[in-house]
N, C-alpha and C positions, 0 to 999 in steps of 0.2 A: 504494500500500500504506500501511501504518500509520506515517506519518512522525513522529507526535508522540513516539513512543518515542525517536527519534534526532534530535531537533531540532538538536542541536549538530553532527550529521554532515551536515546538508543532505539534500536529497531526491535519491537516486540515480536514474538512468534504468534502466528495466527493460523487458523484453519482456512478461513476465507479471507481474502483481502478486505472484504467488507468488515470482517471481524476485527481488523486492526483498530477500528474506532468504534466498535460496538461489542460490549463484552458482558460483564457479569451482573446483570439484573437477575432476580430470582425467577427465571423462566425455564420452561421445558427445554428449549434449544440449548441453553447454557448447561443444563443437567446432562444432555446428550454429549456435549463436548467434554464435560468433566469425566463422564463415564469412560471416555476414550483417551483420557489422560492428556488432553490438549490444554495448553496454557495460553490464555489470551489476556491482553491488556486493553481496557477501553480507553480510547482517546476521544473526548468530545471535541469535534473539529470546528465547532462554530457556536460561540457564545459571546455575550456582551457584558461588560461591567462598567460601572461609573457611579461615583457618589452623588452625581447631580442629575443623571438621567438613567432610567432603568434601575439597576440594583447594584450595591457594592459587592465586592468580591466575596465577602463572608456569606452572602446569601447563596451564591453559586457553590461555594465549598460545602454548604449544608446539603444541597441536592447531590453533589458529587459523592459525598459520604454515604448518603442514603442509598445510592445506586452503584456503589463500588466503582465509580469512575476514577481512574488513577491520574489521568492528565487531561488538560483542556487547552484549546487554542482560543485565545482572546482576540476576537475580531473587532477592530475599531468601528464604531457606528458612523454612518455617513454624516459628513458635515463637521466632525470633531477632528481637528488637525493637531490637537494637543494630545500626545500619546504618553504623557508622563505617568498617568495613573496605571496604565497597563505595565509599564516598566517597573513601577513600584510593586505591583502585584507579583511580578516575576521575581523581584529581589526578596520580597517578604516571605514567599513560599517557594523556596528553591526546588526545582525539579517537577513542580506541579503544572506550570503554565508555559506556553510559548505565546509571543505577542506578534500579531499581524497588524501593522501600523497603517495609518492613512496619511497621505501627503497631498497638499494642494498642488495638483498637476498644472494649474494655471499660473502658478508662481514662476518667475524667471529663474529662481534658484532651486526649483523642485528636485532636480537630480542631485544637487549637493545635499539637500535636506534628506533625501532618501539614503544617501551614503552615510550621513551622520546617524540616522536612525538604525541602520544596519550595524554600525560600530557600537551603538548602545545596546544592541542585542535583539533587534527586530528579526524575526524568522520568516517574515513574509510581508507583502504589501497588498492592500485592497484597492483595486481599480475597477472601473466600469468598462464594458466592452467598447464604449465610444470615447473613453478617456484619450485625449490627445494633448500634446505639449505645444506651447506657443513657440514661435521662432521657425527656423529653417527645417528642423527635424520634428515632425509631429509625433513620432514614435520615441522620442528621447526618453521619456519616463519608463516605457517598456524596455527600451534598450538598456537602461541603467539597471532595472530589476534583473534582466538577463545577465548582465555583467557581474552583478553582486550575488547571483544565484539565489535570488529571493523569489520563492513561489508567489503566484498572484492568485488571491481569492477574488473572484470576479462576480460582482453583483450588478444586475441591470435588468432590462426588459427582454422579453422573449424575442421580440423583433430585432433587438440589438444583437442577441446571441445568434439568431438565425440569418443575419445579414452576410452577404458575400464579403463585405469589408472586414468583418470580424474573422471570418475563415481565412482571409488573406493575412491578417495580423498573426493568427496562430501559426500559419505556415512560415511566416517571417522569423519566428523564434522557436524552432523545433526543440530546443533544449530547455525551454522555460516552462515549468509546470504551471498550468492554468486550470483552476478549479471553478467550475460553474456552480454558483450558489443556488439554493432553492430549486433544484431540478431544472436549472436553466430558465427559471421563471415561467414554467408552464404548469404551475402548481396551484391553480385556483379551483375550488370545489365546483364552480359552474362550468369551467372549461371554456368560457366565452372568449377569454383573452388569448387562448392558444389553440387555434384551429389545427386540424391534422397536418396541414402543410408546414406550419410553424414548428409543431412538435417534431416532425420528421427531420427538419433541417437542424433543430437543436440536437437531437440524438445522433444525427450524422456527423456531428463534430467528433464523435468517438473514433472516426477514421484517423484522427491525429493522435498519436500515442502519448503526447504530452498533455492531453486534456482529460480532466477528472470531473466527477460530478458529486454533489452533496445532496443527501436526503435529510430533511428536517422533520420527520414524523408524518404520520398519515393525516393529521389534522389540517395540513396545508392544502390538501387536494381532495379530501373525502368529505362527504356530507355527514354531519352529525345527526343522529336520530333525535326526534323530538316527540315525547320525552326521551331522555337518554336511556338507551338500552344497556343491559348488563349481561355478560361482562364486556361485550364488544359494542362501543358507542357509535359506530358508523354504519351508514346504509350500505346494503349489499345489492348488487355486486360492486366491488371497489373499482374505481378507474384503474386501468392496467398500467399506470405509469411506472410503478416499481419494476414490474416484469419487463417493460420496454427498456428501462434504464439498464437493467441487469443484462438483457440480451445485447444491448448496444455496447456498454462499457465493460461488462464483466466484473466479477467481484474485486479484482485487483485495482480497479479504478473508480470504485464507489466508496464513499465515506459517510458516516452518520455524524450529524451535528445537531445538538438539541435546539438551537436558536433560542437559548435562554437569554433574557426572560420573556420575550414575546410568546414563547410556547406556553407560558402559564395562562394565557388567554385562550388557548386551544385545548389540547388534551392533557397538558401538563408534562413536566420533565420526565417522570418515570414512564408514563405511557408512550411518550414519543420514542423512547428506547425499546420498551417491552413489546409494544404492538408492532413496531417496525420489524423487530427481530423475529417475531412470530411469523411474519410473512415469508421469512426465509427458512422456516423450520424444515420444510421438505428437502431443501437443498443441503442443509446441514445433515439430515438423516442419511442422505446418500453418500456422505463422505466416509470412506473406509481406508 
């Protein structure tokens, strides 16, 4: 799976590449893995912290402890170019976190700032598919990320991901890991914002071996039952997005990220892990 994010953590052993960042909530799939003497480490690949917006890191640590999440990747939220709190979290809790920073790409010194952030310990940078630099080289910020070997966590619109311009950008930097957040933004329960043509173009990005995709729980693209049904709170049949992502990217290029704390307004932290993992139970059962 995508070890660049967690260089300081070392590379955990996993059965599925997907399991690199999804592990030991108390679920049947995990029991199957334990019975086969597999060792996994959960890395939550996508969460946000802030004392002024969302929640402080202590709230995230509570959920990590409740679900046996060993490490987490702190993704800077859009519009916040001050990354100091994330660096503070990395310092305060050694070995628990990696920081993906945000830089103002419109600034004339953005590439210098990104280099400074990397020197401070940033393990990645967050960009949009249409992020471009001012001046003569519109791809300067992407070029600098490639030079610094900083993976890009990429958040944007599904049309942006599906565009020919973005595909050309990906081809320009074949050694730069690019991770599509939120299933490439085709993750709405109604599906109205992602017609089949757009979905296909997003999943076709899997033809580039440096492109990965994040899953943030079923609550992003499944309808909740009303009233909430137990034990499974979503309408059936589920949209086939997980299976489509699996067929396109394969387990080695998929990762789970809670999207904490926004996930608390959907199915919640534990369910985003547990219910997603249960969808892959049959695949885990076939592993021998």
